N, C-alpha and C positions, 0 to 999 in steps of 0.2 A: 867674769860672766862667760859662760860657755858660748863659743861661736858656732854658727851653723853655716852650711853651704847650700847653694841652690844648684840643682842639676836638672837639665832639660832632657826628657826621655819618654820612653813608652814602657808600660808594665808588661813583662813577658809572662809572668807566672805569679799566682797568688795561692797560698795554702794556709789552712788554719793552724794556729799554734796556741797551746794552752786553752783557756776557757773563752777568751774574747779577742785574742791578738791575731794578727795576720802577718805571715812572712811573704814578702814580695821580692821578685827578681825584676830589676829595671835596667833596660839598656839606655845608657845616658851618653850625652855628647861629651861631657867633661871627664867622666871616670870609667868609661866602658861599661861592662855589665857588673852591676852591684847587687848585693842583697840588703834589703832594708826591712825592718820590723815596725809595724804599725800597732802600737799599744791601744787596745780597746777598739780596734778597727772593725770588729764584727758585732759590736753593740749597736742596736737600733738607735738611730739619731746621731751616732758618732760622726764627726766631720771627716774621718778617714774611710768611712764605709764605702762611699762611691768612688773614691780616688785610688783604691787599691785593687781594682778589678783589671783583668787582662784587657789589652788594647788601649787603655787610658793613656793619653799623651798630654804632657804639659810640663810645668816647672815644679819640682819637688823640693821642699825644704827639709833638710836632713842634718842630723848631728852624726858626726863620724865617731865610730867606736873602734875597738881593737880589731875585731873580725867582721863587723857588719855596721850598717848605718841604722839610725832610728829615724823613722819618718814622723814628722810632727805637723806638716801642713802641705798643701799643694794648690797650685793655680792651674786648673785644667783647661786646655784649649780644645781638645777633642775627646769625647767619650765613645764615639762610634756606636751610638745606640742603635743604628740601623741593623747591626749584626745580631741584636737580641731577638729579632723576629725573622731573620733570614738564616736558617740553620745551615744551608749549603755554604753560604759565604762565611759564616762563623767557623765552621770546621776548616775551611780553607785558610782563614785567618789564623786559627790556632796552629795549623801546620807552619805558617810563616813564622809565628812566634817561637815555635819549637826549633825550627831550623836556625833562626837567629841566635837563640840561646846556645845551640850547639857550636856555632861558628865564632862567638864572641868571648872575650875575656876581660877581666877587671884590669883597669889601668892601661888598657890598649886604646889606641885611637880608633874608635868604632863609628865615627861620624858618618861615613859612607853607608855602612850597613844600617844605621839608624834611619838615614834618609830613604834607603831602599825599602825598609820595612814600613815606614810611614806611608810612602807613596803607594805601595802595594796594597796595604790595608785600605787606604783611601779609595783605590780603584775598585775594590770589592764592593763598595757602597754605591757604585754607579751602575744603574741597570743597563746602560748602553755599552758597557765593557764586559766581554765574555770572561767568566771566572777562569776558564781553562787557559785562556790567553794570559791572564794575570799570573797564573801559576807558572806557565812556561817562562814568561819574562823574569819573574822573581828568581826561579831556579838558575837560569842562565846568567843573569846579572850578578847573582850572589857569588858565583865562582870568579867572575870578572873582578868584582870589588875586592875579593880576597887574593887576587893575584894568581889564581890557579886555572885560568881559562886555557884549555889545551888546543884550541883551534877547531877547525871544521874536520870531522872524520873523513878519511879518504876512502873508506871501504863501502861507501854508499853514495848514490846520486840523490841530490835534493832539488826540489823545485826552485826555479829562479826567484820566485817570490819569497821562499823560505830563506834563501841566502841574503836577499835584501833586508828582510826583517831581522835576521841574525846580525847583520852589519849595524842596523839601527840600534839594536839592544846593546851590543858590545860597545859602540862608540858614542852613543847619545848620553847627555847628562841625565841624571836620575829624574830630574824635574820634568823631562820631556819623554820619558820612557813609554808612556801609555797613550801617546797621541796618534795611534794608527789602528787600522782594522785590516784583517786578513781573512782569507777563506778558511773553511773547516779543514781542508787538506793541509794547509800551511800550519794551522794550529796544531794538528796532529804531529807534524814533523818537528815543530818547535818543542812539543811535549816530549817527543822521543829524545831530542838533544838535551833537554833539561834533565830528564831521568838519567841519561848516559853520564852527564857531567856530575850529577849528584852522587851516583854510585861510585865514581872515582874518588870522591873526596870525603864522603860520609861513611863511617865505619859501623853504624848501628841503625836499626830501624826507628822510625818515628811513629808513635802511637796514633797521632792525628792523621798521618798519611794512610795508615792501615784502615782507618775508618772511612776516609775519603774514597779510597780504592774499592772498599767493600760496598759502600753505598752506590758508587758510580758504576 
């Protein structure tokens, strides 16, 4: 009997394949970033229809193939349905998914990036948290998680509150990243730092970010 594996993760991308199938990219705790195909996932009433959408987080039941996995079932913990009606947060979340897809690889230990992605998307669903602050925190912590944090730029003076916030982002556990509030001026400086760090490590544009910047 063919054995299956269980992987905990979040769907980064979903695209149609053939008449009714769906190709998904999932960032998992166990296997890093993987590709999985859901047969019949686009058919109305199919059990895979709801679980193969971006942002979905849970345990995925998979059969391993030579070049990809086959998704057969899932036990979902979070659908993040709030993003369906909040387009600003949805576009920001899509940017996080695209960023995470760029940064991660199959068979790598991507647990920290998965945690960051989950907590950041979760923060987008909370009205009390400024989406711009969530973006800055995500961008800065992403380079920290991946070992590419270059430190504080020396060619510009930053507000003391910005330096305190930056120290919190760099050194706090991911679970406690979003437990603070700051002024608009500090958010703007953190966004500057996040963009600066991103441009140093990312060698291509993100479509979702172009939409965010155009709308903003």
